[in-house]
PASEBA-1860 file (N, C-alpha, C; in nm, 3 decimals):
! residues 341
1> XXXXXXXX> 11.847/8.552/8.001/11.907/8.430/7.945/11.935/8.452/7.797 ~ 12.063/8.468/7.764/12.103/8.488/7.624/12.199/8.380/7.576 ~ 12.276/8.324/7.668/12.371/8.218/7.635/12.358/8.105/7.737 ~ 12.352/7.984/7.685/12.354/7.866/7.772/12.485/7.793/7.743 ~ 12.572/7.788/7.843/12.702/7.722/7.829/12.686/7.576/7.870 ~ 12.729/7.487/7.783/12.712/7.343/7.808/12.836/7.283/7.873 ~ 12.814/7.179/7.948/12.925/7.105/8.007/12.997/7.027/7.896 ~ 13.124/6.999/7.915/13.199/6.925/7.810/13.137/6.790/7.775
9> XXXXXXXX> 13.069/6.728/7.873/13.013/6.595/7.849/12.863/6.598/7.819 ~ 12.811/6.714/7.782/12.668/6.725/7.748/12.636/6.634/7.629 ~ 12.528/6.558/7.642/12.490/6.464/7.536/12.401/6.530/7.432 ~ 12.391/6.467/7.316/12.302/6.517/7.211/12.157/6.522/7.259 ~ 12.119/6.422/7.338/11.983/6.418/7.390/11.956/6.537/7.483 ~ 12.052/6.571/7.565/12.037/6.686/7.655/12.029/6.816/7.576 ~ 12.108/6.826/7.471/12.106/6.946/7.386/11.970/6.959/7.318 ~ 11.918/6.849/7.265/11.786/6.852/7.200/11.678/6.894/7.299
17> XXXXXXXX> 11.690/6.847/7.423/11.592/6.882/7.527/11.595/7.032/7.555 ~ 11.714/7.088/7.562/11.728/7.232/7.587/11.666/7.312/7.472 ~ 11.697/7.272/7.350/11.644/7.343/7.233/11.491/7.335/7.229 ~ 11.436/7.219/7.263/11.291/7.202/7.263/11.226/7.293/7.368 ~ 11.288/7.306/7.485/11.235/7.393/7.589/11.240/7.540/7.545 ~ 11.346/7.578/7.476/11.356/7.715/7.425/11.246/7.743/7.323 ~ 11.225/7.649/7.233/11.121/7.665/7.132/10.983/7.676/7.197 ~ 10.966/7.605/7.307/10.840/7.613/7.381/10.816/7.752/7.439
25> XXXXXXXX> 10.921/7.828/7.459/10.911/7.965/7.509/10.903/8.067/7.396 ~ 10.895/8.017/7.271/10.889/8.106/7.156/11.025/8.160/7.115 ~ 11.131/8.092/7.159/11.268/8.134/7.128/11.333/8.034/7.033 ~ 11.438/8.077/6.967/11.515/7.989/6.879/11.654/7.970/6.938 ~ 11.725/7.870/6.887/11.857/7.838/6.941/11.960/7.828/6.829 ~ 12.080/7.877/6.860/12.193/7.860/6.768/12.306/7.791/6.843 ~ 12.342/7.673/6.796/12.447/7.593/6.860/12.582/7.631/6.803 ~ 12.674/7.670/6.891/12.808/7.709/6.850/12.910/7.623/6.922
33> XXXXXXXX> 12.983/7.540/6.847/13.082/7.451/6.905/13.220/7.511/6.888 ~ 13.280/7.554/6.998/13.413/7.610/6.995/13.517/7.508/7.035 ~ 13.643/7.549/7.038/13.751/7.458/7.075/13.751/7.429/7.225 ~ 13.704/7.526/7.305/13.706/7.509/7.449/13.569/7.477/7.508 ~ 13.464/7.527/7.446/13.331/7.504/7.501/13.227/7.513/7.392 ~ 13.110/7.458/7.421/12.995/7.466/7.332/12.888/7.550/7.400 ~ 12.832/7.644/7.323/12.728/7.730/7.379/12.606/7.727/7.290 ~ 12.492/7.754/7.350/12.367/7.772/7.276/12.330/7.920/7.286
41> XXXXXXXX> 12.325/7.987/7.173/12.281/8.126/7.170/12.129/8.129/7.162 ~ 12.068/8.203/7.251/11.922/8.213/7.256/11.879/8.330/7.168 ~ 11.798/8.303/7.067/11.757/8.403/6.969/11.610/8.439/6.992 ~ 11.584/8.567/7.003/11.447/8.614/7.026/11.444/8.713/7.140 ~ 11.325/8.755/7.181/11.309/8.851/7.289/11.320/8.779/7.423 ~ 11.438/8.793/7.485/11.461/8.725/7.613/11.435/8.816/7.733 ~ 11.387/8.938/7.705/11.367/9.033/7.816/11.258/8.988/7.912 ~ 11.165/8.906/7.862/11.054/8.862/7.947/11.082/8.728/8.016
49> XXXXXXXX> 11.200/8.671/7.991/11.237/8.545/8.056/11.272/8.575/8.202 ~ 11.207/8.506/8.294/11.226/8.533/8.437/11.349/8.463/8.493 ~ 11.389/8.505/8.612/11.500/8.441/8.681/11.467/8.297/8.714 ~ 11.339/8.272/8.743/11.296/8.134/8.772/11.317/8.044/8.651 ~ 11.288/8.099/8.532/11.309/8.021/8.409/11.458/7.995/8.389 ~ 11.540/8.098/8.414/11.685/8.080/8.406/11.731/7.967/8.499 ~ 11.678/7.969/8.620/11.715/7.866/8.718/11.672/7.727/8.671 ~ 11.559/7.721/8.604/11.512/7.594/8.552/11.608/7.535/8.450
57> XXXXXXXX> 11.663/7.622/8.364/11.761/7.577/8.265/11.892/7.537/8.332 ~ 11.929/7.607/8.438/12.052/7.572/8.509/12.044/7.432/8.570 ~ 11.921/7.388/8.598/11.900/7.257/8.662/11.905/7.142/8.562 ~ 11.908/7.174/8.433/11.907/7.069/8.331/12.045/7.003/8.325 ~ 12.053/6.870/8.326/12.182/6.802/8.311/12.249/6.844/8.180 ~ 12.375/6.870/8.184/12.446/6.913/8.064/12.469/7.063/8.059 ~ 12.396/7.140/8.142/12.412/7.285/8.144/12.513/7.325/8.251 ~ 12.615/7.401/8.208/12.716/7.449/8.302/12.676/7.583/8.362
65> XXXXXXXX> 12.627/7.674/8.277/12.584/7.805/8.326/12.488/7.870/8.228 ~ 12.413/7.968/8.278/12.321/8.047/8.197/12.361/8.193/8.214 ~ 12.382/8.261/8.103/12.433/8.398/8.109/12.343/8.493/8.033 ~ 12.347/8.618/8.074/12.279/8.724/8.001/12.384/8.816/7.938 ~ 12.357/8.861/7.816/12.444/8.954/7.746/12.380/9.092/7.754 ~ 12.455/9.187/7.807/12.400/9.321/7.824/12.395/9.399/7.693 ~ 12.483/9.367/7.600/12.485/9.438/7.473/12.365/9.397/7.387 ~ 12.308/9.490/7.310/12.192/9.456/7.226/12.227/9.363/7.111
73> XXXXXXXX> 12.354/9.367/7.068/12.399/9.273/6.963/12.454/9.150/7.035 ~ 12.378/9.045/7.034/12.412/8.926/7.113/12.499/8.828/7.034 ~ 12.449/8.786/6.920/12.520/8.685/6.841/12.652/8.738/6.787 ~ 12.660/8.868/6.765/12.782/8.928/6.711/12.883/8.961/6.820 ~ 12.845/8.949/6.946/12.930/8.996/7.055/13.041/8.897/7.090 ~ 13.146/8.949/7.152/13.255/8.867/7.202/13.210/8.780/7.319 ~ 13.105/8.824/7.387/13.053/8.743/7.498/12.994/8.613/7.447 ~ 12.932/8.619/7.330/12.874/8.499/7.270/12.983/8.405/7.219
81> XXXXXXXX> 13.088/8.462/7.158/13.195/8.381/7.099/13.328/8.450/7.125 ~ 13.407/8.390/7.210/13.534/8.450/7.251/13.639/8.449/7.141 ~ 13.640/8.343/7.062/13.743/8.330/6.959/13.700/8.399/6.829 ~ 13.794/8.454/6.753/13.758/8.521/6.627/13.695/8.423/6.528 ~ 13.595/8.469/6.459/13.532/8.389/6.354/13.618/8.393/6.228 ~ 13.642/8.279/6.172/13.715/8.268/6.044/13.617/8.215/5.940 ~ 13.598/8.292/5.836/13.501/8.256/5.732/13.576/8.199/5.613 ~ 13.542/8.078/5.576/13.609/8.012/5.464/13.526/8.022/5.336
89> XXXXXXXX> 13.593/8.064/5.231/13.533/8.069/5.098/13.623/7.986/5.008 ~ 13.581/7.863/4.981/13.668/7.772/4.909/13.792/7.744/4.992 ~ 13.909/7.768/4.934/14.035/7.745/5.005/14.086/7.870/5.075 ~ 14.010/7.979/5.068/14.053/8.106/5.126/13.980/8.133/5.256 ~ 14.053/8.178/5.357/13.993/8.208/5.487/14.004/8.357/5.516 ~ 13.895/8.416/5.563/13.893/8.556/5.602/13.885/8.561/5.755 ~ 13.985/8.624/5.816/13.987/8.632/5.961/14.104/8.558/6.024 ~ 14.181/8.490/5.943/14.297/8.417/5.993/14.423/8.502/5.986
97> XXXXXXXX> 14.537/8.436/5.980/14.666/8.507/5.978/14.685/8.585/5.848 ~ 14.635/8.529/5.738/14.652/8.594/5.609/14.550/8.706/5.590 ~ 14.598/8.821/5.548/14.510/8.934/5.518/14.463/8.921/5.375 ~ 14.332/8.911/5.358/14.275/8.891/5.225/14.252/9.026/5.155 ~ 14.286/9.032/5.030/14.266/9.154/4.952/14.161/9.127/4.844 ~ 14.058/9.209/4.846/13.949/9.202/4.748/13.970/9.317/4.651 ~ 13.988/9.288/4.524/14.025/9.393/4.429/13.945/9.381/4.301 ~ 13.925/9.495/4.235/13.852/9.497/4.108/13.784/9.631/4.089
105> XXXXXXXX> 13.719/9.651/3.976/13.657/9.780/3.946/13.530/9.804/4.026 ~ 13.491/9.930/4.035/13.365/9.964/4.100/13.250/9.898/4.026 ~ 13.248/9.911/3.894/13.138/9.857/3.813/13.190/9.757/3.710 ~ 13.110/9.656/3.685/13.136/9.563/3.575/13.095/9.636/3.447 ~ 13.190/9.653/3.356/13.163/9.731/3.236/13.159/9.646/3.109 ~ 13.245/9.544/3.105/13.247/9.455/2.989/13.312/9.324/3.031 ~ 13.288/9.221/2.955/13.345/9.090/2.983/13.498/9.094/2.970 ~ 13.546/9.155/2.864/13.691/9.160/2.840/13.762/9.237/2.951
113> XXXXXXXX> 13.704/9.350/2.992/13.765/9.430/3.098/13.771/9.354/3.229 ~ 13.664/9.282/3.261/13.660/9.207/3.387/13.763/9.094/3.388 ~ 13.772/9.022/3.279/13.867/8.910/3.273/14.010/8.962/3.283 ~ 14.040/9.070/3.211/14.175/9.127/3.215/14.209/9.177/3.355 ~ 14.114/9.245/3.418/14.137/9.296/3.554/14.159/9.180/3.651 ~ 14.078/9.076/3.637/14.090/8.960/3.725/14.228/8.896/3.713 ~ 14.276/8.883/3.592/14.409/8.825/3.571/14.517/8.911/3.637 ~ 14.503/9.043/3.623/14.604/9.134/3.677/14.605/9.133/3.829
121> XXXXXXXX> 14.488/9.139/3.892/14.486/9.146/4.039/14.525/9.012/4.101 ~ 14.492/8.903/4.033/14.535/8.772/4.085/14.686/8.760/4.079 ~ 14.743/8.804/3.968/14.888/8.798/3.952/14.959/8.879/4.061 ~ 14.895/8.989/4.103/14.953/9.075/4.206/14.934/9.021/4.347 ~ 14.843/8.920/4.362/14.824/8.858/4.493/14.688/8.875/4.556 ~ 14.590/8.927/4.483/14.455/8.942/4.538/14.392/8.806/4.562 ~ 14.306/8.799/4.664/14.238/8.675/4.700/14.097/8.666/4.643 ~ 14.036/8.784/4.615/13.899/8.790/4.564/13.890/8.895/4.455
129> XXXXXXXX> 13.791/8.878/4.368/13.761/8.977/4.265/13.630/9.047/4.301 ~ 13.630/9.179/4.296/13.508/9.254/4.322/13.461/9.323/4.196 ~ 13.332/9.354/4.192/13.276/9.426/4.078/13.126/9.439/4.097 ~ 13.072/9.556/4.067/12.930/9.580/4.087/12.850/9.558/3.961 ~ 12.757/9.464/3.966/12.665/9.444/3.854/12.540/9.530/3.870 ~ 12.501/9.553/3.996/12.390/9.642/4.030/12.452/9.758/4.108 ~ 12.438/9.880/4.060/12.507/9.994/4.119/12.410/10.095/4.181 ~ 12.420/10.118/4.313/12.341/10.224/4.375/12.412/10.358/4.355
137> XXXXXXXX> 12.357/10.447/4.277/12.422/10.574/4.247/12.341/10.690/4.305 ~ 12.409/10.795/4.340/12.342/10.912/4.396/12.246/10.973/4.295 ~ 12.287/10.976/4.169/12.200/11.030/4.063/12.133/10.916/3.987 ~ 12.002/10.928/3.959/11.934/10.825/3.881/11.978/10.823/3.735 ~ 12.054/10.926/3.694/12.098/10.935/3.555/12.237/10.877/3.535 ~ 12.304/10.840/3.645/12.436/10.779/3.636/12.424/10.631/3.598 ~ 12.535/10.574/3.554/12.538/10.433/3.515/12.493/10.345/3.632 ~ 12.394/10.259/3.609/12.333/10.179/3.714/12.379/10.033/3.715
145> XXXXXXXX> 12.472/10.000/3.626/12.521/9.863/3.622/12.455/9.781/3.512 ~ 12.514/9.665/3.484/12.466/9.579/3.375/12.369/9.471/3.422 ~ 12.344/9.465/3.552/12.250/9.366/3.603/12.301/9.224/3.589 ~ 12.213/9.132/3.553/12.250/8.991/3.547/12.358/8.965/3.442 ~ 12.361/9.046/3.336/12.466/9.030/3.236/12.603/9.055/3.300 ~ 12.608/9.153/3.390/12.732/9.180/3.462/12.772/9.065/3.552 ~ 12.674/9.001/3.613/12.703/8.884/3.697/12.765/8.772/3.613 ~ 12.718/8.758/3.491/12.772/8.655/3.402/12.918/8.686/3.366
153> XXXXXXXX> 12.950/8.815/3.351/13.089/8.853/3.322/13.179/8.823/3.442 ~ 13.126/8.844/3.562/13.202/8.810/3.683/13.227/8.660/3.689 ~ 13.125/8.583/3.655/13.138/8.437/3.654/13.243/8.392/3.554 ~ 13.244/8.456/3.438/13.344/8.422/3.335/13.485/8.454/3.386 ~ 13.499/8.563/3.461/13.629/8.600/3.518/13.673/8.499/3.623 ~ 13.579/8.450/3.701/13.610/8.348/3.801/13.656/8.219/3.733 ~ 13.589/8.183/3.626/13.626/8.060/3.555/13.766/8.071/3.494 ~ 13.803/8.191/3.454/13.935/8.211/3.392/14.047/8.213/3.496
161> XXXXXXXX> 14.018/8.265/3.615/14.125/8.290/3.713/14.111/8.209/3.842 ~ 13.991/8.163/3.872/13.968/8.092/3.998/13.942/8.183/4.116 ~ 13.942/8.316/4.093/13.917/8.410/4.203/13.769/8.408/4.243 ~ 13.739/8.394/4.372/13.600/8.404/4.418/13.548/8.546/4.396 ~ 13.415/8.558/4.387/13.351/8.683/4.348/13.281/8.750/4.466 ~ 13.302/8.882/4.478/13.229/8.965/4.573/13.149/9.067/4.493 ~ 13.018/9.069/4.511/12.936/9.166/4.437/12.816/9.207/4.521 ~ 12.762/9.323/4.490/12.659/9.384/4.575/12.517/9.341/4.539
169> XXXXXXXX> 12.438/9.323/4.644/12.294/9.298/4.631/12.221/9.422/4.679 ~ 12.129/9.474/4.598/12.052/9.593/4.634/11.905/9.565/4.659 ~ 11.853/9.463/4.592/11.709/9.439/4.591/11.683/9.293/4.624 ~ 11.595/9.263/4.719/11.565/9.122/4.752/11.520/9.041/4.631 ~ 11.462/9.109/4.531/11.417/9.038/4.411/11.533/8.983/4.328 ~ 11.654/9.033/4.353/11.771/8.988/4.278/11.855/8.886/4.354 ~ 11.809/8.845/4.471/11.894/8.761/4.556/11.925/8.626/4.491 ~ 11.831/8.570/4.419/11.854/8.440/4.356/11.967/8.448/4.253
177> XXXXXXXX> 11.966/8.555/4.172/12.070/8.572/4.070/12.206/8.599/4.134 ~ 12.208/8.686/4.235/12.334/8.719/4.301/12.391/8.597/4.373 ~ 12.306/8.519/4.438/12.352/8.396/4.503/12.411/8.299/4.402 ~ 12.350/8.294/4.285/12.394/8.200/4.182/12.536/8.230/4.135 ~ 12.570/8.357/4.122/12.697/8.394/4.063/12.804/8.440/4.161 ~ 12.766/8.476/4.285/12.864/8.532/4.378/12.914/8.428/4.478 ~ 13.027/8.461/4.540/13.079/8.381/4.651/13.057/8.454/4.783 ~ 13.057/8.587/4.778/13.026/8.671/4.893/12.929/8.779/4.847
185> XXXXXXXX> 12.822/8.797/4.922/12.723/8.901/4.891/12.759/9.028/4.967 ~ 12.772/9.136/4.894/12.801/9.265/4.959/12.671/9.341/4.983 ~ 12.655/9.392/5.104/12.547/9.486/5.135/12.611/9.622/5.147 ~ 12.575/9.712/5.057/12.641/9.841/5.049/12.599/9.939/5.157 ~ 12.672/10.048/5.161/12.652/10.152/5.261/12.508/10.198/5.269 ~ 12.448/10.225/5.155/12.312/10.280/5.153/12.208/10.180/5.200 ~ 12.244/10.054/5.204/12.148/9.950/5.246/12.181/9.890/5.382 ~ 12.274/9.951/5.456/12.313/9.892/5.584/12.195/9.877/5.679
193> XXXXXXXX> 12.097/9.967/5.670/11.978/9.958/5.755/11.852/9.929/5.676 ~ 11.870/9.862/5.563/11.755/9.810/5.488/11.723/9.674/5.549 ~ 11.644/9.675/5.654/11.628/9.556/5.738/11.563/9.439/5.666 ~ 11.473/9.468/5.573/11.414/9.359/5.495/11.519/9.288/5.412 ~ 11.612/9.366/5.355/11.720/9.307/5.276/11.814/9.227/5.366 ~ 11.843/9.280/5.484/11.931/9.210/5.578/11.871/9.076/5.620 ~ 11.741/9.074/5.643/11.676/8.949/5.681/11.679/8.847/5.568 ~ 11.671/8.896/5.445/11.677/8.806/5.328/11.814/8.740/5.319
201> XXXXXXXX> 11.921/8.818/5.329/12.055/8.758/5.320/12.086/8.676/5.445 ~ 12.011/8.703/5.553/12.025/8.622/5.673/11.982/8.478/5.651 ~ 11.901/8.455/5.549/11.858/8.319/5.516/11.945/8.256/5.408 ~ 12.043/8.333/5.359/12.132/8.282/5.255/12.244/8.199/5.317 ~ 12.303/8.113/5.238/12.419/8.036/5.282/12.550/8.105/5.244 ~ 12.539/8.215/5.172/12.659/8.287/5.129/12.707/8.381/5.239 ~ 12.839/8.397/5.255/12.890/8.500/5.346/12.844/8.639/5.301 ~ 12.832/8.729/5.397/12.784/8.864/5.369/12.889/8.967/5.412
209> XXXXXXXX> 12.928/9.053/5.318/13.017/9.165/5.348/12.928/9.286/5.376 ~ 12.925/9.330/5.500/12.835/9.437/5.543/12.911/9.568/5.558 ~ 12.883/9.662/5.469/12.951/9.791/5.474/12.884/9.884/5.576 ~ 12.964/9.967/5.639/12.913/10.063/5.736/12.837/10.175/5.665 ~ 12.727/10.218/5.725/12.647/10.326/5.669/12.720/10.459/5.672 ~ 12.671/10.554/5.593/12.737/10.683/5.577/12.757/10.757/5.708 ~ 12.662/10.743/5.800/12.673/10.813/5.928/12.635/10.720/6.044 ~ 12.661/10.593/6.025/12.621/10.493/6.125/12.723/10.484/6.238
217> XXXXXXXX> 12.672/10.470/6.360/12.760/10.440/6.472/12.801/10.293/6.466 ~ 12.903/10.259/6.540/12.947/10.120/6.542/12.838/10.031/6.600 ~ 12.766/10.080/6.699/12.657/10.002/6.757/12.547/9.976/6.654 ~ 12.510/10.078/6.577/12.408/10.060/6.473/12.454/9.961/6.368 ~ 12.580/9.969/6.334/12.639/9.878/6.235/12.635/9.733/6.285 ~ 12.671/9.712/6.411/12.666/9.578/6.469/12.522/9.527/6.482 ~ 12.428/9.617/6.506/12.288/9.574/6.511/12.240/9.527/6.374 ~ 12.293/9.588/6.268/12.260/9.542/6.132/12.317/9.403/6.109
225> XXXXXXXX> 12.438/9.379/6.159/12.495/9.244/6.151/12.408/9.145/6.228 ~ 12.354/9.190/6.340/12.268/9.104/6.422/12.141/9.065/6.347 ~ 12.087/9.156/6.267/11.970/9.123/6.184/12.001/9.004/6.094 ~ 12.117/9.008/6.030/12.156/8.898/5.941/12.173/8.769/6.020 ~ 12.245/8.777/6.131/12.277/8.659/6.211/12.153/8.600/6.278 ~ 12.054/8.684/6.308/11.933/8.635/6.374/11.853/8.539/6.287 ~ 11.879/8.543/6.155/11.811/8.451/6.063/11.894/8.326/6.034 ~ 12.010/8.314/6.099/12.087/8.191/6.084/12.217/8.203/6.009
233> XXXXXXXX> 12.239/8.313/5.939/12.364/8.330/5.864/12.465/8.403/5.952 ~ 12.562/8.328/6.006/12.661/8.386/6.095/12.791/8.422/6.024 ~ 12.793/8.409/5.892/12.913/8.440/5.814/12.908/8.585/5.767 ~ 12.925/8.676/5.862/12.918/8.819/5.834/13.057/8.880/5.846 ~ 13.092/8.963/5.749/13.220/9.034/5.747/13.190/9.183/5.757 ~ 13.247/9.250/5.855/13.226/9.393/5.873/13.322/9.471/5.783 ~ 13.272/9.572/5.713/13.357/9.649/5.622/13.347/9.798/5.653 ~ 13.455/9.853/5.707/13.466/9.998/5.730/13.503/10.065/5.598
241> XXXXXXXX> 13.421/10.165/5.556/13.445/10.231/5.427/13.439/10.383/5.438 ~ 13.456/10.433/5.560/13.453/10.577/5.578/13.314/10.628/5.612 ~ 13.309/10.732/5.692/13.182/10.792/5.731/13.181/10.939/5.691 ~ 13.062/10.996/5.687/13.047/11.135/5.646/13.070/11.228/5.765 ~ 13.164/11.319/5.750/13.191/11.418/5.854/13.196/11.556/5.787 ~ 13.238/11.657/5.863/13.247/11.792/5.808/13.368/11.810/5.716 ~ 13.462/11.714/5.718/13.586/11.725/5.640/13.558/11.706/5.491 ~ 13.615/11.795/5.409/13.593/11.787/5.264/13.721/11.757/5.185
249> XXXXXXXX> 13.833/11.738/5.254/13.958/11.708/5.183/13.956/11.570/5.120 ~ 13.878/11.481/5.178/13.863/11.346/5.125/13.714/11.317/5.105 ~ 13.686/11.214/5.028/13.547/11.180/4.999/13.469/11.147/5.126 ~ 13.531/11.069/5.213/13.475/11.037/5.344/13.588/11.045/5.446 ~ 13.555/11.023/5.572/13.657/11.015/5.676/13.672/10.868/5.715 ~ 13.786/10.809/5.681/13.808/10.668/5.708/13.835/10.648/5.857 ~ 13.744/10.581/5.924/13.751/10.564/6.069/13.828/10.436/6.102 ~ 13.961/10.445/6.104/14.041/10.327/6.132/14.034/10.287/6.279
257> XXXXXXXX> 13.990/10.377/6.365/13.972/10.339/6.506/13.862/10.235/6.520 ~ 13.775/10.226/6.418/13.668/10.126/6.421/13.724/9.984/6.423 ~ 13.844/9.965/6.366/13.901/9.830/6.359/13.930/9.774/6.498 ~ 14.012/9.840/6.581/14.034/9.786/6.715/13.909/9.786/6.803 ~ 13.820/9.884/6.781/13.695/9.886/6.858/13.612/9.761/6.827 ~ 13.599/9.732/6.698/13.525/9.612/6.657/13.591/9.484/6.708 ~ 13.723/9.481/6.702/13.795/9.363/6.748/13.768/9.332/6.895 ~ 13.741/9.437/6.971/13.709/9.419/7.112/13.563/9.380/7.133
265> XXXXXXXX> 13.474/9.433/7.049/13.331/9.413/7.068/13.276/9.286/7.003 ~ 13.336/9.246/6.890/13.279/9.136/6.812/13.384/9.034/6.770 ~ 13.337/8.914/6.742/13.424/8.807/6.693/13.429/8.804/6.541 ~ 13.350/8.889/6.474/13.341/8.888/6.329/13.465/8.949/6.264 ~ 13.506/8.900/6.147/13.622/8.958/6.078/13.592/9.100/6.029 ~ 13.697/9.180/6.017/13.684/9.321/5.980/13.769/9.351/5.857 ~ 13.706/9.410/5.756/13.772/9.449/5.632/13.765/9.601/5.621 ~ 13.866/9.662/5.560/13.867/9.807/5.540/13.872/9.839/5.390
273> XXXXXXXX> 13.792/9.937/5.351/13.785/9.983/5.212/13.845/10.123/5.203 ~ 13.976/10.134/5.181/14.038/10.268/5.173/14.000/10.343/5.047 ~ 13.956/10.274/4.943/13.919/10.341/4.818/13.802/10.435/4.840 ~ 13.693/10.384/4.899/13.578/10.469/4.929/13.605/10.555/5.053 ~ 13.693/10.505/5.139/13.721/10.576/5.263/13.779/10.715/5.240 ~ 13.867/10.729/5.140/13.927/10.860/5.113/13.888/10.913/4.975 ~ 13.868/10.823/4.878/13.825/10.867/4.746/13.928/10.949/4.670 ~ 14.051/10.952/4.719/14.159/11.027/4.655/14.272/10.929/4.627
281> XXXXXXXX> 14.306/10.912/4.503/14.400/10.810/4.460/14.531/10.814/4.539 ~ 14.587/10.932/4.558/14.718/10.946/4.622/14.720/10.896/4.766 ~ 14.605/10.898/4.834/14.601/10.863/4.975/14.567/10.716/5.002 ~ 14.522/10.646/4.900/14.476/10.508/4.920/14.587/10.415/4.969 ~ 14.708/10.417/4.909/14.814/10.327/4.959/14.846/10.348/5.107 ~ 14.856/10.473/5.150/14.889/10.501/5.290/14.780/10.448/5.383 ~ 14.655/10.467/5.346/14.546/10.423/5.432/14.530/10.271/5.429 ~ 14.567/10.208/5.319/14.565/10.061/5.313/14.668/10.004/5.411
289> XXXXXXXX> 14.787/10.064/5.413/14.891/10.019/5.507/14.849/10.044/5.651 ~ 14.788/10.160/5.675/14.743/10.193/5.810/14.635/10.096/5.857 ~ 14.549/10.054/5.765/14.444/9.958/5.799/14.502/9.824/5.841 ~ 14.605/9.780/5.770/14.673/9.655/5.806/14.736/9.668/5.944 ~ 14.803/9.782/5.969/14.866/9.805/6.098/14.764/9.809/6.211 ~ 14.642/9.857/6.180/14.536/9.868/6.281/14.473/9.733/6.316 ~ 14.500/9.631/6.234/14.448/9.498/6.263/14.342/9.446/6.170 ~ 14.323/9.511/6.055/14.221/9.466/5.961/14.251/9.325/5.910
297> XXXXXXXX> 14.146/9.249/5.887/14.160/9.113/5.834/14.163/9.110/5.682 ~ 14.130/9.224/5.622/14.127/9.229/5.477/14.115/9.372/5.427 ~ 14.136/9.390/5.296/14.124/9.519/5.231/14.035/9.504/5.109 ~ 13.962/9.609/5.077/13.882/9.614/4.955/13.932/9.733/4.874 ~ 13.992/9.706/4.759/14.060/9.810/4.683/14.009/9.810/4.538 ~ 13.974/9.930/4.490/13.925/9.942/4.353/14.042/9.948/4.256 ~ 14.036/9.862/4.155/14.140/9.854/4.052/14.071/9.854/3.916 ~ 14.120/9.937/3.826/14.063/9.947/3.691/14.177/9.961/3.591
305> XXXXXXXX> 14.170/9.890/3.477/14.280/9.897/3.380/14.295/10.034/3.315 ~ 14.187/10.112/3.311/14.191/10.244/3.249/14.098/10.338/3.325 ~ 14.140/10.387/3.442/14.052/10.465/3.529/13.987/10.585/3.462 ~ 14.056/10.650/3.369/13.998/10.770/3.308/13.878/10.737/3.219 ~ 13.861/10.609/3.184/13.747/10.567/3.105/13.643/10.493/3.190 ~ 13.667/10.482/3.320/13.575/10.408/3.408/13.437/10.474/3.412 ~ 13.335/10.392/3.420/13.198/10.444/3.425/13.158/10.487/3.565 ~ 13.239/10.452/3.666/13.214/10.500/3.802/13.342/10.489/3.884
313> XXXXXXXX> 13.365/10.588/3.969/13.476/10.590/4.066/13.614/10.577/4.003 ~ 13.631/10.629/3.883/13.763/10.624/3.820/13.869/10.699/3.896 ~ 13.827/10.808/3.964/13.923/10.893/4.035/13.985/10.825/4.156 ~ 13.926/10.714/4.201/13.981/10.645/4.317/14.025/10.503/4.284 ~ 14.037/10.474/4.156/14.075/10.340/4.113/14.224/10.333/4.080 ~ 14.291/10.234/4.136/14.432/10.213/4.105/14.445/10.140/3.973 ~ 14.549/10.174/3.896/14.581/10.096/3.779/14.648/9.966/3.825 ~ 14.644/9.861/3.745/14.702/9.733/3.787/14.847/9.742/3.834
321> XXXXXXXX> 14.929/9.824/3.768/15.069/9.835/3.810/15.082/9.904/3.946 ~ 14.992/9.997/3.974/14.990/10.064/4.105/14.947/9.965/4.214 ~ 14.850/9.882/4.180/14.803/9.781/4.275/14.913/9.680/4.305 ~ 14.986/9.640/4.202/15.096/9.546/4.221/15.201/9.604/4.314 ~ 15.232/9.731/4.296/15.330/9.800/4.381/15.280/9.806/4.526 ~ 15.152/9.837/4.544/15.095/9.845/4.677/15.100/9.710/4.747 ~ 15.070/9.603/4.678/15.072/9.470/4.739/15.211/9.437/4.792 ~ 15.315/9.478/4.720/15.452/9.454/4.767/15.482/9.538/4.891
329> XXXXXXXX> 15.429/9.661/4.894/15.454/9.749/5.008/15.376/9.706/5.132 ~ 15.266/9.636/5.113/15.186/9.590/5.226/15.251/9.473/5.301 ~ 15.331/9.396/5.230/15.389/9.274/5.289/15.469/9.301/5.416 ~ 15.562/9.396/5.417/15.638/9.419/5.542/15.553/9.476/5.655 ~ 15.448/9.551/5.621/15.358/9.604/5.724/15.284/9.487/5.790 ~ 15.235/9.396/5.707/15.165/9.279/5.759/15.257/9.195/5.847 ~ 15.379/9.177/5.803/15.477/9.098/5.878/15.505/9.162/6.014 ~ 15.509/9.294/6.018/15.539/9.365/6.143/15.432/9.345/6.248
337> XXXXX> 15.307/9.315/6.206/15.198/9.293/6.302/15.161/9.145/6.310 ~ 15.252/9.059/6.265/15.229/8.915/6.277/15.132/8.856/6.178 ~ 15.116/8.923/6.064/15.024/8.873/5.960/15.100/8.855/5.830 ~ 15.029/8.816/5.726/15.090/8.805/5.593/14.986/8.841/5.489 ~ 15.034/8.887/5.374/14.948/8.923/5.260/14.943/8.807/5.163
END
């Protein structure tokens, strides 16, 4: 028993009765009201629930059917929710007809730089501003970010431009500060399987952008999304950013096949990060267009006003004029697949 499908005329009293019975079994319930039907997702270890118990729930007035989901990721699966999830951040929706573009530098370096970048990417058509205040770096001697001061610079950029903020959370101890200043919390590649961190953001009300791990399978990635959703936060955005393979021509191997695979397996929106996916400036525009053609709901693109002076990832950062050109080139690709930029 993983999903309880309700009859169209199920009453609130019947729903409360079902939830109370689930809680009595040590399980939790998530009520999902769709356009065609309402379902209760059963959260917890349902492997020990017997067929007799399933039959008991089927006998409750208001219950249409009781189903089991074979996939280990239950709440994230298409079986749980047939229609695509659309996540709203203010007036912007991720997962709808419009393809959202998240743009900005890898690291927040100064207030002036962030505000200028925000103005430039908004003018070009970006929907969100990105920037790392806390930076997970391979070397402990590399620039680690400005911390809360960087979050304040992001906030100042939002106030100047109105662009919502996407920024990374690395440590559960920083969640209060990141929640205060961000509109979407990013969980980076290196933390995709930091389960304590995932459970923490699962209790947040902020949407979560979950990046794929360096060598994670799609199933492992979806199980990480399930960790977040199991705590009540169903506003998860999957972000493909390339995986580590034997190929050395690019920084990573951008797995664009993950987009249609995810679209079949999950109802969650899918974003692609071509900047980290290839790490080579010349290839980013082509892979951004390919991502749109593959069905991505959004793009995450690094933009810096002066890449050669960037404190991190300058080699894969587009200058504002390059980003503006790319946005114009993306429009006909989006139109060809029934979307818009």
